[in-house]
PDB file of N, CA, C and O in Angstrom, chain B, residues numbered from 101:
ATOM      1  N   MET B 101      89.396 132.563  58.732  1.00  0.00           N
ATOM      2  CA  MET B 101      89.470 130.891  58.694  1.00  0.00           C
ATOM      3  C   MET B 101      87.968 130.096  58.081  1.00  0.00           C
ATOM      4  O   MET B 101      86.771 130.324  58.254  1.00  0.00           O
ATOM      5  N   ALA B 102      88.643 129.202  57.395  1.00  0.00           N
ATOM      6  CA  ALA B 102      87.674 128.672  56.497  1.00  0.00           C
ATOM      7  C   ALA B 102      85.866 127.924  57.483  1.00  0.00           C
ATOM      8  O   ALA B 102      85.798 127.707  58.693  1.00  0.00           O
ATOM      9  N   LYS B 103      85.038 127.772  56.752  1.00  0.00           N
ATOM     10  CA  LYS B 103      83.884 127.428  57.461  1.00  0.00           C
ATOM     11  C   LYS B 103      83.990 125.845  57.563  1.00  0.00           C
ATOM     12  O   LYS B 103      84.087 125.292  56.468  1.00  0.00           O
ATOM     13  N   LEU B 104      83.988 125.145  58.502  1.00  0.00           N
ATOM     14  CA  LEU B 104      84.304 123.669  59.017  1.00  0.00           C
ATOM     15  C   LEU B 104      83.031 122.803  58.568  1.00  0.00           C
ATOM     16  O   LEU B 104      81.922 123.317  58.713  1.00  0.00           O
ATOM     17  N   PRO B 105      83.137 121.508  58.029  1.00  0.00           N
ATOM     18  CA  PRO B 105      81.575 120.605  58.148  1.00  0.00           C
ATOM     19  C   PRO B 105      80.976 120.458  59.334  1.00  0.00           C
ATOM     20  O   PRO B 105      81.705 120.203  60.292  1.00  0.00           O
ATOM     21  N   SER B 106      80.229 120.523  59.441  1.00  0.00           N
ATOM     22  CA  SER B 106      79.537 119.833  60.785  1.00  0.00           C
ATOM     23  C   SER B 106      79.355 118.595  60.483  1.00  0.00           C
ATOM     24  O   SER B 106      79.353 118.052  59.378  1.00  0.00           O
ATOM     25  N   VAL B 107      79.182 118.113  61.659  1.00  0.00           N
ATOM     26  CA  VAL B 107      79.702 116.867  62.367  1.00  0.00           C
ATOM     27  C   VAL B 107      77.998 116.395  62.833  1.00  0.00           C
ATOM     28  O   VAL B 107      77.198 117.121  63.424  1.00  0.00           O
ATOM     29  N   TYR B 108      77.825 115.319  62.477  1.00  0.00           N
ATOM     30  CA  TYR B 108      76.704 114.131  62.614  1.00  0.00           C
ATOM     31  C   TYR B 108      76.395 113.690  64.097  1.00  0.00           C
ATOM     32  O   TYR B 108      77.338 113.506  64.866  1.00  0.00           O
ATOM     33  N   ALA B 109      75.359 113.554  64.427  1.00  0.00           N
ATOM     34  CA  ALA B 109      75.363 113.279  65.988  1.00  0.00           C
ATOM     35  C   ALA B 109      74.532 112.524  65.975  1.00  0.00           C
ATOM     36  O   ALA B 109      73.539 113.071  65.496  1.00  0.00           O
ATOM     37  N   ASN B 110      74.253 111.087  66.347  1.00  0.00           N
ATOM     38  CA  ASN B 110      73.410 110.053  66.257  1.00  0.00           C
ATOM     39  C   ASN B 110      72.616 110.662  66.877  1.00  0.00           C
ATOM     40  O   ASN B 110      73.184 111.472  67.609  1.00  0.00           O
ATOM     41  N   PRO B 111      71.237 110.690  66.984  1.00  0.00           N
ATOM     42  CA  PRO B 111      70.185 111.005  68.224  1.00  0.00           C
ATOM     43  C   PRO B 111      69.760 109.676  69.095  1.00  0.00           C
ATOM     44  O   PRO B 111      69.569 108.673  68.408  1.00  0.00           O
ATOM     45  N   ILE B 112      69.581 109.530  70.566  1.00  0.00           N
ATOM     46  CA  ILE B 112      70.108 108.729  71.178  1.00  0.00           C
ATOM     47  C   ILE B 112      68.378 108.836  72.225  1.00  0.00           C
ATOM     48  O   ILE B 112      67.983 109.448  73.217  1.00  0.00           O
ATOM     49  N   ASN B 113      67.711 107.654  71.062  1.00  0.00           N
ATOM     50  CA  ASN B 113      65.986 107.898  71.349  1.00  0.00           C
ATOM     51  C   ASN B 113      65.616 106.704  72.469  1.00  0.00           C
ATOM     52  O   ASN B 113      64.457 106.409  72.762  1.00  0.00           O
ATOM     53  N   LYS B 114      66.810 106.071  73.044  1.00  0.00           N
ATOM     54  CA  LYS B 114      66.178 104.508  74.627  1.00  0.00           C
ATOM     55  C   LYS B 114      67.516 105.190  75.633  1.00  0.00           C
ATOM     56  O   LYS B 114      68.646 105.676  75.582  1.00  0.00           O
ATOM     57  N   LYS B 115      66.335 104.772  76.596  1.00  0.00           N
ATOM     58  CA  LYS B 115      67.152 104.789  77.884  1.00  0.00           C
ATOM     59  C   LYS B 115      68.360 103.877  78.010  1.00  0.00           C
ATOM     60  O   LYS B 115      68.444 102.661  77.838  1.00  0.00           O
ATOM     61  N   ILE B 116      69.219 104.720  78.334  1.00  0.00           N
ATOM     62  CA  ILE B 116      70.849 104.096  78.725  1.00  0.00           C
ATOM     63  C   ILE B 116      70.726 103.525  80.065  1.00  0.00           C
ATOM     64  O   ILE B 116      70.135 104.065  81.000  1.00  0.00           O
ATOM     65  N   ASN B 117      71.438 102.179  80.101  1.00  0.00           N
ATOM     66  CA  ASN B 117      71.408 101.750  81.698  1.00  0.00           C
ATOM     67  C   ASN B 117      72.601 100.665  81.662  1.00  0.00           C
ATOM     68  O   ASN B 117      72.534  99.532  82.139  1.00  0.00           O
ATOM     69  N   ASN B 118      73.358 101.057  81.208  1.00  0.00           N
ATOM     70  CA  ASN B 118      74.586 100.050  81.400  1.00  0.00           C
ATOM     71  C   ASN B 118      75.323 100.012  82.715  1.00  0.00           C
ATOM     72  O   ASN B 118      76.297  99.285  82.909  1.00  0.00           O
ATOM     73  N   VAL B 119      74.769 100.896  83.678  1.00  0.00           N
ATOM     74  CA  VAL B 119      75.974 100.989  84.990  1.00  0.00           C
ATOM     75  C   VAL B 119      75.258 100.506  85.941  1.00  0.00           C
ATOM     76  O   VAL B 119      74.582 101.249  86.652  1.00  0.00           O
ATOM     77  N   GLN B 120      75.293  99.113  86.114  1.00  0.00           N
ATOM     78  CA  GLN B 120      74.238  98.687  87.654  1.00  0.00           C
ATOM     79  C   GLN B 120      74.892  98.020  88.723  1.00  0.00           C
ATOM     80  O   GLN B 120      74.314  97.274  89.514  1.00  0.00           O
ATOM     81  N   GLU B 121      75.597  98.180  88.733  1.00  0.00           N
ATOM     82  CA  GLU B 121      76.387  98.043  89.939  1.00  0.00           C
ATOM     83  C   GLU B 121      77.802  98.542  89.822  1.00  0.00           C
ATOM     84  O   GLU B 121      78.385  98.420  88.744  1.00  0.00           O
ATOM     85  N   THR B 122      78.608  99.295  91.235  1.00  0.00           N
ATOM     86  CA  THR B 122      79.646  99.420  90.893  1.00  0.00           C
ATOM     87  C   THR B 122      80.364  98.674  91.738  1.00  0.00           C
ATOM     88  O   THR B 122      79.672  97.693  92.010  1.00  0.00           O
ATOM     89  N   TYR B 123      81.693  98.610  92.460  1.00  0.00           N
ATOM     90  CA  TYR B 123      82.212  97.944  93.557  1.00  0.00           C
ATOM     91  C   TYR B 123      83.359  98.813  93.377  1.00  0.00           C
ATOM     92  O   TYR B 123      83.739  99.071  92.235  1.00  0.00           O
ATOM     93  N   TYR B 124      84.176  99.474  94.789  1.00  0.00           N
ATOM     94  CA  TYR B 124      85.118  99.976  95.403  1.00  0.00           C
ATOM     95  C   TYR B 124      85.786  98.802  96.319  1.00  0.00           C
ATOM     96  O   TYR B 124      85.249  98.324  97.318  1.00  0.00           O
ATOM     97  N   GLY B 125      87.328  98.347  95.681  1.00  0.00           N
ATOM     98  CA  GLY B 125      87.949  97.663  96.188  1.00  0.00           C
ATOM     99  C   GLY B 125      88.779  98.413  97.041  1.00  0.00           C
ATOM    100  O   GLY B 125      89.864  98.322  96.466  1.00  0.00           O
ATOM    101  N   ARG B 126      88.963  99.109  98.064  1.00  0.00           N
ATOM    102  CA  ARG B 126      89.977  99.641  98.772  1.00  0.00           C
ATOM    103  C   ARG B 126      90.053  99.755  99.703  1.00  0.00           C
ATOM    104  O   ARG B 126      90.121 100.959  99.950  1.00  0.00           O
ATOM    105  N   GLU B 127      90.099  99.122 100.629  1.00  0.00           N
ATOM    106  CA  GLU B 127      89.914  99.702 102.177  1.00  0.00           C
ATOM    107  C   GLU B 127      90.379  99.980 102.855  1.00  0.00           C
ATOM    108  O   GLU B 127      91.557  99.679 103.046  1.00  0.00           O
ATOM    109  N   GLU B 128      89.545 100.860 103.730  1.00  0.00           N
ATOM    110  CA  GLU B 128      90.536 101.904 104.466  1.00  0.00           C
ATOM    111  C   GLU B 128      90.210 101.764 106.091  1.00  0.00           C
ATOM    112  O   GLU B 128      89.014 101.580 106.318  1.00  0.00           O
ATOM    113  N   ARG B 129      91.006 101.817 107.171  1.00  0.00           N
ATOM    114  CA  ARG B 129      90.442 101.540 108.245  1.00  0.00           C
ATOM    115  C   ARG B 129      90.719 102.877 108.926  1.00  0.00           C
ATOM    116  O   ARG B 129      91.591 103.698 108.642  1.00  0.00           O
ATOM    117  N   ASN B 130      89.920 102.916 109.755  1.00  0.00           N
ATOM    118  CA  ASN B 130      89.868 104.214 110.495  1.00  0.00           C
ATOM    119  C   ASN B 130      90.184 103.845 111.841  1.00  0.00           C
ATOM    120  O   ASN B 130      89.459 103.340 112.698  1.00  0.00           O
ATOM    121  N   ILE B 131      92.089 104.375 111.908  1.00  0.00           N
ATOM    122  CA  ILE B 131      92.576 103.558 113.744  1.00  0.00           C
ATOM    123  C   ILE B 131      92.342 105.144 114.504  1.00  0.00           C
ATOM    124  O   ILE B 131      91.989 106.080 113.787  1.00  0.00           O
ATOM    125  N   ASP B 132      92.495 105.286 115.518  1.00  0.00           N
ATOM    126  CA  ASP B 132      92.791 106.291 116.608  1.00  0.00           C
ATOM    127  C   ASP B 132      93.796 105.781 116.756  1.00  0.00           C
ATOM    128  O   ASP B 132      94.043 104.581 116.872  1.00  0.00           O
ATOM    129  N   VAL B 133      94.769 107.052 116.768  1.00  0.00           N
ATOM    130  CA  VAL B 133      96.464 106.251 117.485  1.00  0.00           C
ATOM    131  C   VAL B 133      96.166 107.533 118.247  1.00  0.00           C
ATOM    132  O   VAL B 133      95.494 108.531 117.985  1.00  0.00           O
ATOM    133  N   ASN B 134      97.308 106.945 119.851  1.00  0.00           N
ATOM    134  CA  ASN B 134      97.295 108.018 120.776  1.00  0.00           C
ATOM    135  C   ASN B 134      98.695 107.518 120.795  1.00  0.00           C
ATOM    136  O   ASN B 134      99.050 106.398 121.162  1.00  0.00           O
ATOM    137  N   PRO B 135      99.744 108.865 120.181  1.00  0.00           N
ATOM    138  CA  PRO B 135     100.975 108.546 120.138  1.00  0.00           C
ATOM    139  C   PRO B 135     101.431 108.591 121.354  1.00  0.00           C
ATOM    140  O   PRO B 135     102.441 107.894 121.447  1.00  0.00           O
ATOM    141  N   SER B 136     101.167 109.053 122.241  1.00  0.00           N
ATOM    142  CA  SER B 136     101.460 108.610 123.970  1.00  0.00           C
ATOM    143  C   SER B 136     102.107 107.399 124.085  1.00  0.00           C
ATOM    144  O   SER B 136     103.267 107.081 124.348  1.00  0.00           O
ATOM    145  N   ASN B 137     100.576 106.481 123.697  1.00  0.00           N
ATOM    146  CA  ASN B 137     100.207 105.531 124.248  1.00  0.00           C
ATOM    147  C   ASN B 137     101.024 104.369 123.842  1.00  0.00           C
ATOM    148  O   ASN B 137     101.196 103.342 124.498  1.00  0.00           O
ATOM    149  N   ILE B 138     101.586 104.706 122.484  1.00  0.00           N
ATOM    150  CA  ILE B 138     102.969 103.826 121.523  1.00  0.00           C
ATOM    151  C   ILE B 138     103.796 104.299 122.479  1.00  0.00           C
ATOM    152  O   ILE B 138     104.181 103.396 123.222  1.00  0.00           O
ATOM    153  N   THR B 139     104.119 105.119 122.684  1.00  0.00           N
ATOM    154  CA  THR B 139     105.389 105.566 123.612  1.00  0.00           C
ATOM    155  C   THR B 139     105.643 104.745 124.286  1.00  0.00           C
ATOM    156  O   THR B 139     106.655 104.046 124.230  1.00  0.00           O
ATOM    157  N   ASN B 140     104.475 104.658 125.303  1.00  0.00           N
ATOM    158  CA  ASN B 140     104.288 104.674 126.616  1.00  0.00           C
ATOM    159  C   ASN B 140     104.391 102.992 126.719  1.00  0.00           C
ATOM    160  O   ASN B 140     104.691 102.549 127.827  1.00  0.00           O
ATOM    161  N   LYS B 141     104.156 102.027 125.615  1.00  0.00           N
ATOM    162  CA  LYS B 141     104.177 100.504 125.175  1.00  0.00           C
ATOM    163  C   LYS B 141     105.534 100.408 124.949  1.00  0.00           C
ATOM    164  O   LYS B 141     106.064  99.564 125.671  1.00  0.00           O
ATOM    165  N   ILE B 142     106.177 100.904 124.298  1.00  0.00           N
ATOM    166  CA  ILE B 142     107.491 101.483 123.399  1.00  0.00           C
ATOM    167  C   ILE B 142     108.480 101.064 125.002  1.00  0.00           C
ATOM    168  O   ILE B 142     108.834  99.958 125.411  1.00  0.00           O
ATOM    169  N   ASN B 143     108.654 102.179 125.488  1.00  0.00           N
ATOM    170  CA  ASN B 143     109.210 102.192 126.678  1.00  0.00           C
ATOM    171  C   ASN B 143     109.276 100.937 127.658  1.00  0.00           C
ATOM    172  O   ASN B 143     110.273 100.332 128.051  1.00  0.00           O
ATOM    173  N   ALA B 144     107.257 100.612 128.080  1.00  0.00           N
ATOM    174  CA  ALA B 144     107.545  99.779 128.706  1.00  0.00           C
ATOM    175  C   ALA B 144     108.638  98.303 128.182  1.00  0.00           C
ATOM    176  O   ALA B 144     109.463  97.616 128.786  1.00  0.00           O
ATOM    177  N   ILE B 145     108.199  98.309 127.022  1.00  0.00           N
ATOM    178  CA  ILE B 145     109.176  96.804 126.431  1.00  0.00           C
ATOM    179  C   ILE B 145     110.648  96.953 126.862  1.00  0.00           C
ATOM    180  O   ILE B 145     111.250  96.082 127.490  1.00  0.00           O
ATOM    181  N   PHE B 146     111.243  98.273 126.425  1.00  0.00           N
ATOM    182  CA  PHE B 146     112.823  98.677 126.698  1.00  0.00           C
ATOM    183  C   PHE B 146     113.189  98.576 128.479  1.00  0.00           C
ATOM    184  O   PHE B 146     114.314  98.262 128.866  1.00  0.00           O
ATOM    185  N   SER B 147     112.202  98.853 129.307  1.00  0.00           N
ATOM    186  CA  SER B 147     112.776  99.294 130.464  1.00  0.00           C
ATOM    187  C   SER B 147     112.499  97.712 131.131  1.00  0.00           C
ATOM    188  O   SER B 147     113.195  97.437 132.109  1.00  0.00           O
ATOM    189  N   ALA B 148     111.221  96.343 130.504  1.00  0.00           N
ATOM    190  CA  ALA B 148     111.195  95.126 131.269  1.00  0.00           C
ATOM    191  C   ALA B 148     112.731  94.812 131.534  1.00  0.00           C
ATOM    192  O   ALA B 148     113.835  95.218 131.173  1.00  0.00           O
ATOM    193  N   LYS B 149     112.136  93.801 132.421  1.00  0.00           N
ATOM    194  CA  LYS B 149     113.192  92.983 133.252  1.00  0.00           C
ATOM    195  C   LYS B 149     113.932  92.051 132.641  1.00  0.00           C
ATOM    196  O   LYS B 149     115.063  91.674 132.947  1.00  0.00           O
ATOM    197  N   ASP B 150     113.050  91.594 131.515  1.00  0.00           N
ATOM    198  CA  ASP B 150     113.496  90.336 130.332  1.00  0.00           C
ATOM    199  C   ASP B 150     114.316  90.740 129.448  1.00  0.00           C
ATOM    200  O   ASP B 150     115.138  89.958 128.971  1.00  0.00           O
ATOM    201  N   HIS B 151     114.235  92.212 129.014  1.00  0.00           N
ATOM    202  CA  HIS B 151     114.685  92.962 127.710  1.00  0.00           C
ATOM    203  C   HIS B 151     116.329  92.784 128.692  1.00  0.00           C
ATOM    204  O   HIS B 151     116.816  93.218 129.736  1.00  0.00           O
ATOM    205  N   ILE B 152     116.631  92.052 127.788  1.00  0.00           N
ATOM    206  CA  ILE B 152     118.464  92.390 128.015  1.00  0.00           C
ATOM    207  C   ILE B 152     119.180  93.076 126.655  1.00  0.00           C
ATOM    208  O   ILE B 152     119.877  94.087 126.731  1.00  0.00           O
ATOM    209  N   TYR B 153     118.938  92.470 125.581  1.00  0.00           N
ATOM    210  CA  TYR B 153     119.418  93.203 124.218  1.00  0.00           C
ATOM    211  C   TYR B 153     118.200  93.724 123.089  1.00  0.00           C
ATOM    212  O   TYR B 153     117.948  94.798 122.541  1.00  0.00           O
ATOM    213  N   LYS B 154     117.666  92.493 123.068  1.00  0.00           N
ATOM    214  CA  LYS B 154     116.474  92.397 122.319  1.00  0.00           C
ATOM    215  C   LYS B 154     115.299  92.346 122.625  1.00  0.00           C
ATOM    216  O   LYS B 154     115.105  92.044 123.803  1.00  0.00           O
ATOM    217  N   SER B 155     114.340  92.544 121.957  1.00  0.00           N
ATOM    218  CA  SER B 155     113.192  91.934 122.426  1.00  0.00           C
ATOM    219  C   SER B 155     112.080  91.726 121.119  1.00  0.00           C
ATOM    220  O   SER B 155     111.981  92.581 120.239  1.00  0.00           O
ATOM    221  N   LYS B 156     111.256  90.454 121.127  1.00  0.00           N
ATOM    222  CA  LYS B 156     110.458  90.205 120.166  1.00  0.00           C
ATOM    223  C   LYS B 156     108.794  90.134 120.002  1.00  0.00           C
ATOM    224  O   LYS B 156     107.938  89.387 120.476  1.00  0.00           O
ATOM    225  N   VAL B 157     108.764  91.206 119.154  1.00  0.00           N
ATOM    226  CA  VAL B 157     107.042  91.965 118.866  1.00  0.00           C
ATOM    227  C   VAL B 157     106.735  91.826 117.914  1.00  0.00           C
ATOM    228  O   VAL B 157     107.344  91.374 116.945  1.00  0.00           O
ATOM    229  N   ARG B 158     105.314  92.342 118.062  1.00  0.00           N
ATOM    230  CA  ARG B 158     104.427  92.304 117.270  1.00  0.00           C
ATOM    231  C   ARG B 158     104.257  93.456 116.668  1.00  0.00           C
ATOM    232  O   ARG B 158     104.271  94.146 117.688  1.00  0.00           O
ATOM    233  N   ILE B 159     104.152  93.981 116.077  1.00  0.00           N
ATOM    234  CA  ILE B 159     103.613  95.178 115.355  1.00  0.00           C
ATOM    235  C   ILE B 159     103.017  95.853 114.445  1.00  0.00           C
ATOM    236  O   ILE B 159     103.618  96.244 113.444  1.00  0.00           O
ATOM    237  N   THR B 160     101.394  96.151 114.723  1.00  0.00           N
ATOM    238  CA  THR B 160     100.680  96.412 113.903  1.00  0.00           C
ATOM    239  C   THR B 160     100.620  97.977 113.169  1.00  0.00           C
ATOM    240  O   THR B 160     100.639  99.061 113.753  1.00  0.00           O
ATOM    241  N   TYR B 161     100.551  97.746 111.876  1.00  0.00           N
ATOM    242  CA  TYR B 161     100.566  99.056 111.269  1.00  0.00           C
ATOM    243  C   TYR B 161      99.276  99.141 110.640  1.00  0.00           C
ATOM    244  O   TYR B 161      98.526  98.169 110.542  1.00  0.00           O
ATOM    245  N   ARG B 162      98.913 100.701 110.061  1.00  0.00           N
ATOM    246  CA  ARG B 162      97.486 100.310 109.436  1.00  0.00           C
ATOM    247  C   ARG B 162      97.167  99.462 108.448  1.00  0.00           C
ATOM    248  O   ARG B 162      95.981  99.569 108.138  1.00  0.00           O
ATOM    249  N   ASP B 163      97.737  98.694 107.858  1.00  0.00           N
ATOM    250  CA  ASP B 163      97.274  97.868 106.428  1.00  0.00           C
ATOM    251  C   ASP B 163      98.020  96.920 106.791  1.00  0.00           C
ATOM    252  O   ASP B 163      97.819  96.325 105.731  1.00  0.00           O
ATOM    253  N   LYS B 164      99.315  95.622 107.818  1.00  0.00           N
ATOM    254  CA  LYS B 164      99.709  95.249 108.155  1.00  0.00           C
ATOM    255  C   LYS B 164      99.984  94.796 109.360  1.00  0.00           C
ATOM    256  O   LYS B 164      99.737  95.613 110.247  1.00  0.00           O
ATOM    257  N   THR B 165     100.525  93.508 109.802  1.00  0.00           N
ATOM    258  CA  THR B 165     101.143  93.835 111.193  1.00  0.00           C
ATOM    259  C   THR B 165     102.293  92.534 110.614  1.00  0.00           C
ATOM    260  O   THR B 165     102.167  91.781 109.649  1.00  0.00           O
ATOM    261  N   ALA B 166     103.562  92.653 111.760  1.00  0.00           N
ATOM    262  CA  ALA B 166     104.356  92.113 111.245  1.00  0.00           C
ATOM    263  C   ALA B 166     105.525  91.888 112.596  1.00  0.00           C
ATOM    264  O   ALA B 166     105.586  92.637 113.570  1.00  0.00           O
ATOM    265  N   GLU B 167     106.331  90.772 112.384  1.00  0.00           N
ATOM    266  CA  GLU B 167     106.711  90.660 113.709  1.00  0.00           C
ATOM    267  C   GLU B 167     108.313  90.703 113.346  1.00  0.00           C
ATOM    268  O   GLU B 167     108.904  90.103 112.448  1.00  0.00           O
ATOM    269  N   GLU B 168     108.836  91.629 114.363  1.00  0.00           N
ATOM    270  CA  GLU B 168     110.329  91.942 114.028  1.00  0.00           C
ATOM    271  C   GLU B 168     110.820  91.818 116.017  1.00  0.00           C
ATOM    272  O   GLU B 168     110.330  92.030 117.127  1.00  0.00           O
ATOM    273  N   VAL B 169     111.966  91.379 115.428  1.00  0.00           N
ATOM    274  CA  VAL B 169     113.672  92.205 116.556  1.00  0.00           C
ATOM    275  C   VAL B 169     114.101  93.310 117.188  1.00  0.00           C
ATOM    276  O   VAL B 169     115.255  93.675 116.963  1.00  0.00           O
ATOM    277  N   ILE B 170     113.696  93.678 117.632  1.00  0.00           N
ATOM    278  CA  ILE B 170     113.936  95.242 118.153  1.00  0.00           C
ATOM    279  C   ILE B 170     115.088  95.050 119.158  1.00  0.00           C
ATOM    280  O   ILE B 170     115.295  94.315 120.124  1.00  0.00           O
ATOM    281  N   VAL B 171     115.729  96.002 118.528  1.00  0.00           N
ATOM    282  CA  VAL B 171     117.302  96.298 119.173  1.00  0.00           C
ATOM    283  C   VAL B 171     117.941  97.545 120.429  1.00  0.00           C
ATOM    284  O   VAL B 171     118.699  97.594 121.398  1.00  0.00           O
ATOM    285  N   GLY B 172     116.911  98.548 119.502  1.00  0.00           N
ATOM    286  CA  GLY B 172     117.012 100.199 119.953  1.00  0.00           C
ATOM    287  C   GLY B 172     116.122 100.964 119.716  1.00  0.00           C
ATOM    288  O   GLY B 172     115.130 100.457 119.192  1.00  0.00           O
ATOM    289  N   LYS B 173     116.098 102.147 119.931  1.00  0.00           N
ATOM    290  CA  LYS B 173     115.298 103.426 119.229  1.00  0.00           C
ATOM    291  C   LYS B 173     115.571 104.658 119.495  1.00  0.00           C
ATOM    292  O   LYS B 173     116.441 105.007 120.293  1.00  0.00           O
ATOM    293  N   THR B 174     114.923 105.333 118.915  1.00  0.00           N
ATOM    294  CA  THR B 174     115.269 107.091 118.778  1.00  0.00           C
ATOM    295  C   THR B 174     114.073 107.663 118.869  1.00  0.00           C
ATOM    296  O   THR B 174     113.067 106.957 118.942  1.00  0.00           O
ATOM    297  N   ASN B 175     114.012 108.854 118.877  1.00  0.00           N
ATOM    298  CA  ASN B 175     113.223 109.714 118.967  1.00  0.00           C
ATOM    299  C   ASN B 175     112.000 109.516 118.161  1.00  0.00           C
ATOM    300  O   ASN B 175     110.798 109.757 118.274  1.00  0.00           O
ATOM    301  N   LEU B 176     113.004 108.841 117.080  1.00  0.00           N
ATOM    302  CA  LEU B 176     111.483 109.041 115.572  1.00  0.00           C
ATOM    303  C   LEU B 176     111.547 107.493 115.495  1.00  0.00           C
ATOM    304  O   LEU B 176     110.528 106.820 115.647  1.00  0.00           O
ATOM    305  N   ASN B 177     112.688 106.973 115.270  1.00  0.00           N
ATOM    306  CA  ASN B 177     112.273 105.540 115.012  1.00  0.00           C
ATOM    307  C   ASN B 177     112.849 104.285 116.132  1.00  0.00           C
ATOM    308  O   ASN B 177     113.373 104.487 117.227  1.00  0.00           O
ATOM    309  N   LEU B 178     112.503 102.629 115.318  1.00  0.00           N
ATOM    310  CA  LEU B 178     112.792 101.597 116.365  1.00  0.00           C
ATOM    311  C   LEU B 178     114.007 100.823 114.960  1.00  0.00           C
ATOM    312  O   LEU B 178     113.737 100.597 113.781  1.00  0.00           O
ATOM    313  N   LEU B 179     115.214 100.611 115.653  1.00  0.00           N
ATOM    314  CA  LEU B 179     115.654  99.882 115.138  1.00  0.00           C
ATOM    315  C   LEU B 179     115.681  98.133 115.223  1.00  0.00           C
ATOM    316  O   LEU B 179     115.759  97.589 116.325  1.00  0.00           O
ATOM    317  N   THR B 180     115.623  97.488 114.203  1.00  0.00           N
ATOM    318  CA  THR B 180     115.396  95.923 114.399  1.00  0.00           C
ATOM    319  C   THR B 180     116.467  95.563 114.072  1.00  0.00           C
ATOM    320  O   THR B 180     117.292  96.379 113.661  1.00  0.00           O
ATOM    321  N   MET B 181     116.859  93.668 114.209  1.00  0.00           N
ATOM    322  CA  MET B 181     117.902  92.861 114.233  1.00  0.00           C
ATOM    323  C   MET B 181     118.923  92.949 113.073  1.00  0.00           C
ATOM    324  O   MET B 181     120.153  92.962 113.127  1.00  0.00           O
ATOM    325  N   ASP B 182     118.043  93.010 111.953  1.00  0.00           N
ATOM    326  CA  ASP B 182     118.558  92.753 110.700  1.00  0.00           C
ATOM    327  C   ASP B 182     118.374  94.522 109.879  1.00  0.00           C
ATOM    328  O   ASP B 182     118.101  94.788 108.708  1.00  0.00           O
ATOM    329  N   GLY B 183     118.677  95.535 111.150  1.00  0.00           N
ATOM    330  CA  GLY B 183     118.651  96.749 110.340  1.00  0.00           C
ATOM    331  C   GLY B 183     117.816  97.490 110.114  1.00  0.00           C
ATOM    332  O   GLY B 183     118.191  98.617 109.792  1.00  0.00           O
ATOM    333  N   LYS B 184     116.519  97.261 110.162  1.00  0.00           N
ATOM    334  CA  LYS B 184     115.507  98.305 109.482  1.00  0.00           C
ATOM    335  C   LYS B 184     114.986  99.382 110.256  1.00  0.00           C
ATOM    336  O   LYS B 184     114.200  99.061 111.147  1.00  0.00           O
ATOM    337  N   LEU B 185     115.209 100.402 110.133  1.00  0.00           N
ATOM    338  CA  LEU B 185     114.492 101.501 110.616  1.00  0.00           C
ATOM    339  C   LEU B 185     112.490 101.654 110.644  1.00  0.00           C
ATOM    340  O   LEU B 185     111.702 101.748 109.702  1.00  0.00           O
ATOM    341  N   ILE B 186     112.244 101.617 112.177  1.00  0.00           N
ATOM    342  CA  ILE B 186     110.573 101.796 111.719  1.00  0.00           C
ATOM    343  C   ILE B 186     110.487 102.817 112.031  1.00  0.00           C
ATOM    344  O   ILE B 186     111.436 103.211 112.710  1.00  0.00           O
ATOM    345  N   ARG B 187     109.178 103.999 111.705  1.00  0.00           N
ATOM    346  CA  ARG B 187     108.843 105.070 111.877  1.00  0.00           C
ATOM    347  C   ARG B 187     108.053 104.694 112.940  1.00  0.00           C
ATOM    348  O   ARG B 187     107.226 103.796 112.779  1.00  0.00           O
ATOM    349  N   ILE B 188     108.214 105.378 114.261  1.00  0.00           N
ATOM    350  CA  ILE B 188     107.269 105.381 115.639  1.00  0.00           C
ATOM    351  C   ILE B 188     106.127 105.803 115.421  1.00  0.00           C
ATOM    352  O   ILE B 188     105.307 105.304 116.192  1.00  0.00           O
ATOM    353  N   THR B 189     105.654 106.606 114.604  1.00  0.00           N
ATOM    354  CA  THR B 189     104.475 107.784 113.881  1.00  0.00           C
ATOM    355  C   THR B 189     103.996 105.972 113.007  1.00  0.00           C
ATOM    356  O   THR B 189     103.127 105.345 113.612  1.00  0.00           O
ATOM    357  N   GLU B 190     104.444 105.456 112.003  1.00  0.00           N
ATOM    358  CA  GLU B 190     103.378 104.904 111.290  1.00  0.00           C
ATOM    359  C   GLU B 190     102.997 103.148 112.381  1.00  0.00           C
ATOM    360  O   GLU B 190     102.417 102.146 111.965  1.00  0.00           O
ATOM    361  N   ILE B 191     103.476 103.343 113.513  1.00  0.00           N
ATOM    362  CA  ILE B 191     102.845 101.846 114.593  1.00  0.00           C
ATOM    363  C   ILE B 191     101.761 102.442 114.905  1.00  0.00           C
ATOM    364  O   ILE B 191     101.679 103.619 115.258  1.00  0.00           O
ATOM    365  N   VAL B 192     100.426 101.281 114.740  1.00  0.00           N
ATOM    366  CA  VAL B 192      99.123 101.550 115.877  1.00  0.00           C
ATOM    367  C   VAL B 192      99.659 100.645 116.794  1.00  0.00           C
ATOM    368  O   VAL B 192     100.117 101.037 117.867  1.00  0.00           O
ATOM    369  N   ASP B 193      99.648  99.824 116.568  1.00  0.00           N
ATOM    370  CA  ASP B 193     100.012  99.234 118.056  1.00  0.00           C
ATOM    371  C   ASP B 193     101.320  97.985 118.231  1.00  0.00           C
ATOM    372  O   ASP B 193     101.768  97.352 117.275  1.00  0.00           O
ATOM    373  N   ILE B 194     101.812  97.813 119.780  1.00  0.00           N
ATOM    374  CA  ILE B 194     102.714  97.419 119.588  1.00  0.00           C
ATOM    375  C   ILE B 194     102.504  96.174 120.952  1.00  0.00           C
ATOM    376  O   ILE B 194     101.913  96.587 121.950  1.00  0.00           O
ATOM    377  N   GLU B 195     102.951  94.829 120.950  1.00  0.00           N
ATOM    378  CA  GLU B 195     103.210  93.841 121.703  1.00  0.00           C
ATOM    379  C   GLU B 195     104.334  93.614 121.507  1.00  0.00           C
ATOM    380  O   GLU B 195     105.028  94.001 120.567  1.00  0.00           O
ATOM    381  N   LYS B 196     104.806  92.509 122.997  1.00  0.00           N
ATOM    382  CA  LYS B 196     105.798  92.004 123.325  1.00  0.00           C
ATOM    383  C   LYS B 196     105.208  90.409 122.781  1.00  0.00           C
ATOM    384  O   LYS B 196     104.007  90.190 122.937  1.00  0.00           O
ATOM    385  N   ILE B 197     105.698  89.806 122.430  1.00  0.00           N
ATOM    386  CA  ILE B 197     105.447  88.536 122.068  1.00  0.00           C
ATOM    387  C   ILE B 197     106.511  87.511 123.246  1.00  0.00           C
ATOM    388  O   ILE B 197     106.506  86.282 123.172  1.00  0.00           O
TER     389      ILE B 197
END
């Protein structure tokens, strides 16, 4: 192998202080979710006397809140009026409106 030429590196004679501030823009919320509590709330909504076919609820997820009209449930999902499936494991809180 042929000898390669040496690379010149300029010496740094001063103190480098170019990172004064940092910013971390991701918000993380640590929310303790009790799955049996969510299941009990869902069962209470569906067994209420004023729930005949559908119920309007406010669902709180880890990062957002949405209002939905729920019409059915399975062991894993809630079914909304417009055909969306909402995973019960993603729900942090649910309340009837």
